[in-house]
Steps between C-alpha positions, in 0.01 A plus 500: 500500500244544778180297464192676641164332541202736501200350675143632493177413678134604484582852621693589183374784284610800297761623750675163506483474120666838454766432761610162369493619138734785585742260666482254210561779251769702678709267718822408314434195282853373545467499880142393570279220376135490598223246526140586585243282670171528685330285760161626377404415136264798469788737564627479143190669359502769770865582441444561131795551267839395638838485331535133599247220535374402844508136600229357725631305798193304604464456875376180660117488496507850351586656838762775500606394848607165350694648207843442655601181313402647162692821575803295603497319164468833319799643687710188451429480126623856454794480743334792675725691740250762615120508516321828436146453632235747386250397767505372857348161416756451225776582748363253754482226236865560415625522856337174612736299278817706466720741691638691202495882507142624477373843391138591570363798305218687676283785370197503731535621862196293598677179396798602711266521799283193440786267404760615750515169688580310180751764397680477835514122458648540153765736636597262779557196279767612254652795309214743443411851390167679467488756218251774591359726230456785748602595851159421648534134398838489675362673807217248530750212481717651770198569720416131463841393624711451186865593551566842339803385299285243315258755351617732220309762304529480121257734326315372191644578160279698262534480122483861383546391138189283517304783657599745225426246229155423644413867537584560132292200387122477439468275806256731676268492201519120505345515846203684350557819698459835326774753559271753671397260776690472827657155511561386857680184604496306827788278622538137408427251651148604596414397856226562755738704719663680206223759474445453127123462545480827695704678235269368229191603695627857536573538129176335396314771692676765293447304181127466557478878475768588244576176314861619474698235689601138454661280766729212409465209741772252397520124542226253573407359838209500744553862598497610136177308454355682803587834342338385175178423691520841665539669162203312356272639771599865453259690271631678195812444290756266650841634597651152524773370269606145584808364328542156657848372425501623139733795553813543715432723797805714429349600163170591665688732736676672212177614328298589810426853616510424872582212733257466790648321802239478775574203730393476862850378589844451352545354152769444239624825349639372169202649314587840652860469378379440144249786520772737620724395210217544250413849622158374611365689803450295816197567718528283807411431859783588736571152632858427610614320185363771272640785709845345467500599132246780475507836677173688472502790256863422413497188281138392546174582676436327831200497731441368850237234550237500770402151621153389390453810284483510123795640306287598200464874565873541565598301191270705278631826643862407433418382148375849419837653583671430169767775536622348829501154342704619204758675717536199730532259208785702351691484828426129540633415155835662577522309828417172326802536271722512809339222703351236269766429241521149354879506498513560876237231561703242309839600641369486857361152446831389354682634806249325727553167322877539532474582869293192578715265297814636668353469849501876556217702651222543240495879513873559471553774242126559445345843554134587458472711184235721662753598767768568240256716302 
């Protein structure tokens, strides 16, 4: 029996929740035992529903940087053989007190850039592997000096059954959105650089004339509050639908009519994977991380950004092209079946765990499912 300790920090959200739940549910019960903990108490509410409870390992003086002793006790109590960290700070807290095999799961290319010094330190101090949700995350790590054999690409797993169930349910009506309105969704989490405010502004312009669109802005943070203030100052009917943390993001994707991805730089692409699987058209800016998954007019609609210029006119023009959206979404759904299967996600993690525990190279026997497809 292999004992795995899953460790979270303040960065945890819907992507981490889905990933760990899939591992808890699908890894063989007779071979793996799991314990979950977080160094940030607020994480439990952000993660939402998990298949196992999450312990809180309270750091000294409440500082994550001083969480090492508490993490060490957590690992010792569970006879933990491998730590799976779902955030860089969680990984650092674990590595400061133990040299057991450490897996760091990364979704956001920006984190790979901003935290590269810490990640290199983690890699140099014991058995280590970085799991990258897409090739751009891996590329950013390698550009920052991480050894190539320590970074592996394991694409997110998408639950097609959940998508189908949600689409057959009255969930959309629960959101208060009539069927004849265009329901747009922006990626979660909402950030200043994620472009969600610009996407909302573009659609609010259309809505002020037609009153035929609603925009879901998920989660709750300072940037969501800024968009709420923006919406309050726009005359006419509001296009804004805020959901806070009431509904899982993956269900919001399933009932949307379009996913708008308009960042000024790279971002996590898990939301795009779920949109592809749900047959939801993707209208997006052609940043590197997005272009890794989406080819314009093939499985989504892309546009090039011009620095310091508004994207609104381009977004509105692409939203009018419903035939192109429909055709691209059909192609994307077929691709998603090949690339984002849960079974592959779980099996690749199991192989990664086995490699680390055996002292082998992390990526031995692992192949990026997007390359296979």
